[in-house]
N, C-alpha and C positions, 0 to 999 in steps of 0.2 A: 256878853261873850258871843262871838260868832262861832258857829259850829258848821263844819262841812257836812253837807247832806249825806255824804258817803259814810259818815260816822254815826248814822242813825239807822235803826231798824224799826219797822212798824208792825203791829199786830192788828188784824181786822177783828174788832170786838163787837160789831153789830151782828147779833144772831140771825137776822133775816137776810143779811147780805150773802151773795153766792160765795164769796171768798172768806167767810167767817172762819176764824182760827188759823188763817194763813199768815205767814211772815212775808213782808215786802221790803223792798229797797226803794228809797225815795230817789227819783230821777230829776225832779224839779219841784220848786215850791214857790208859789206866788203869795208869800206871807203878807205883803203890803196891801194888796188890792182884794183879791177874792178869797184868799185862804186855801185855794185849791192846791193839790199836789199830785204829781204823777207817781204812781206806785207800780214797780215792776216785781213780778213774781218769778220763782225759779223756772217756770215753764216759758219765760220771756213775755208772757202776756202783760200788758200795762193798762191800768185803769186810772181814772181821775176821781179823787175823793176830796172832800173838804177836811181841813185839819181840825175843825171844830173849835178853833181858838179865837175867832172874831166875836166881838160883842154881839149878843143876840143869837149866836149859833145854838140851835137846839139839837142838831144831829151831830153826834161825835162818833163816827164809825171806826175810828182808829185810835190807837194809843201808841205813842212813839217812845223809843228808848235810845239812850246813848250806847253805842257799841264799844267805845274805848274811853280811856281817860284822856284828858287834854294833852297837848303837845309837851307840857312840862311835867306830866306824870301825875297831876292832881286829879282827883275824882271830880266829875262834874256835879255830883250830888252826894253829900256826905253820908246819907243813909242808904245810898245805892238804889233807892226805889226807882230812880229815873234811868238806871243802868240795867245791865243784864240780870242782876239779882231781881229787880222788879219785874222784868220780862218773865223770868222763870216762875216767880210767885203768881203773877196774873195768869199765865198759861195754865198752871196747875189748878188754880182756883176756878177757872172756867171749864174744867174737866175736858180739855181738848186732847188730852193724851198725857203720856209720861215724859220725863226729862230726856229719855233716849229718843223719842219721836221729835221733840223740840230740837235736840242736837242735830238730827238728820235734816230737818227742814232748814235750820240755820246753815248747815254745811252746804246744802244744795244751792242756797242763795248766795253765800259769801265765800265759799271755798275754805272755810276755817270753822273749827268748833268753838263753842262758847267756853 
């Protein structure tokens, strides 16, 4: 299934990265060659990070989640761990803040609440 990159949100999960705990929007993704992706933050800064999905990747600085169900209304992942439910659970488990803070970060980036 092809997913539009605008339907994804990423969370920086590498604790030593300067943007740890931040939400980002994917602007481009070279999933065939390098696995690199452009990630834009709410302050308009953009960085390049690997997706961590290529064979042999040892550094996985991001975790990506679906923002919406697909165009037919089906959920992308039946247990919702790949969706916003999974984002909320991971955000809370990493002790990055509460759900209100997550909602604000998400709104700053996408102009809508979870």
